[in-house]
C-alpha positions in Angstrom: -0.2 -0.2 -0.1 1.8 2.9 -1.1 0.9 6.2 0.8 0.8 9.7 -0.5 3.3 11.2 1.3 2.7 15.3 0.0 -1.0 14.4 1.0 0.4 12.8 4.5 2.6 16.0 5.4 -0.3 18.5 4.3 -3.3 16.4 6.4 -0.9 16.7 9.3 -0.2 19.8 9.0 -3.6 21.0 8.7 -3.9 18.7 11.7 -1.7 20.6 13.7 -2.7 23.2 13.3 -6.4 22.3 14.7 -4.3 20.4 17.7 -2.4 23.9 18.5 -6.0 25.5 18.5 -6.7 23.5 21.7 -3.2 23.3 23.5 -1.5 26.5 22.4 0.7 26.3 24.9 2.1 23.0 23.7 1.4 23.3 20.7 3.4 26.7 20.3 6.3 25.9 22.6 7.4 22.9 20.4 7.3 25.3 17.7 9.8 28.0 18.9 11.7 24.8 20.0 11.7 23.7 16.6 12.7 26.8 15.5 15.5 27.0 18.1 16.8 23.9 17.3 17.5 24.3 13.3 19.5 27.8 13.6 22.2 27.5 11.9 25.2 27.8 14.2 28.0 24.7 14.0 25.6 22.7 11.8 23.5 23.8 9.3 19.7 23.7 9.6 20.5 21.2 6.1 22.3 18.7 8.7 19.9 19.0 11.7 16.9 18.7 9.1 19.2 14.9 7.8 19.4 14.4 11.7 16.0 14.8 12.2 15.6 12.8 9.7 17.8 9.9 10.4 15.9 9.6 14.1 12.3 10.1 12.6 13.2 6.8 10.5 15.1 4.7 13.7 11.9 5.6 15.1 9.7 4.2 12.9 7.7 7.7 12.8 5.9 8.3 9.6 4.8 12.1 10.4 8.5 12.7 10.4 9.5 10.8 7.9 6.8 13.6 5.5 8.0 16.6 7.4 11.8 15.6 7.6 11.9 15.2 4.0 9.9 18.2 2.9 11.6 20.1 5.6 15.7 19.2 4.4 14.7 19.0 0.7 13.3 22.9 1.3 17.6 23.0 3.5 18.8 21.8 0.5 19.5 18.2 1.2 20.3 16.3 -2.2 19.0 13.2 -3.2 21.9 11.6 -2.0 22.4 13.5 1.2 18.8 11.5 2.5 19.4 8.5 0.4 22.7 8.4 2.2 20.8 9.2 5.6 18.3 6.9 5.0 21.4 4.0 5.2 22.7 5.8 7.9 19.3 5.0 10.2 19.1 1.4 8.6 22.5 0.9 10.1 21.3 2.9 13.6 18.0 0.9 13.6 18.4 -2.1 11.5 15.6 -4.5 10.1 12.5 -2.3 11.3 14.3 0.9 10.2 15.1 -0.3 6.2 11.6 -1.0 6.3 11.1 2.8 7.4 14.4 3.6 5.2 11.8 2.5 2.0 9.3 4.3 3.4 11.5 7.3 3.5 13.0 6.8 -0.3 9.1 6.7 -1.3 8.9 10.1 0.8 11.4 11.7 -0.8 10.4 10.2 -4.1 7.0 12.2 -4.4 8.3 15.5 -3.1 10.9 15.2 -5.7 7.6 14.8 -8.2 5.5 17.7 -6.8 8.5 19.4 -7.1 9.5 19.1 -10.2 5.0 19.2 -11.3 5.3 22.8 -9.2 8.1 23.9 -11.8 6.6 22.8 -14.8 3.3 24.8 -13.9 5.5 27.6 -13.4 7.3 28.2 -16.8 6.1 30.2 -19.1 4.3 28.5 -22.7 
């Protein structure tokens, strides 16, 4: 069964907004922690997103995979960098991480296809 990660990501973003309305203190605090953790420092935002993706795979979190593939790409991570991150996550998490690594690869391919479609639509006819 194939997930559609871009749509899943959009769905989760909407659900997160709903959760923020119900739990504004917790969710706003989490959002601020995320922003602070991803600030450029000794590590680039891209590197931090790749680390987050590796952890997402190792802990088997589909929503986290969707978010961090998207955010790693947005931060400038290349396909080879994301694929190598999947490899490190598989190393650290074994068989279950190999399955979620396959999910992360699927998410990458779907987000790449969506980005390519958006670029094609933006091209003048």
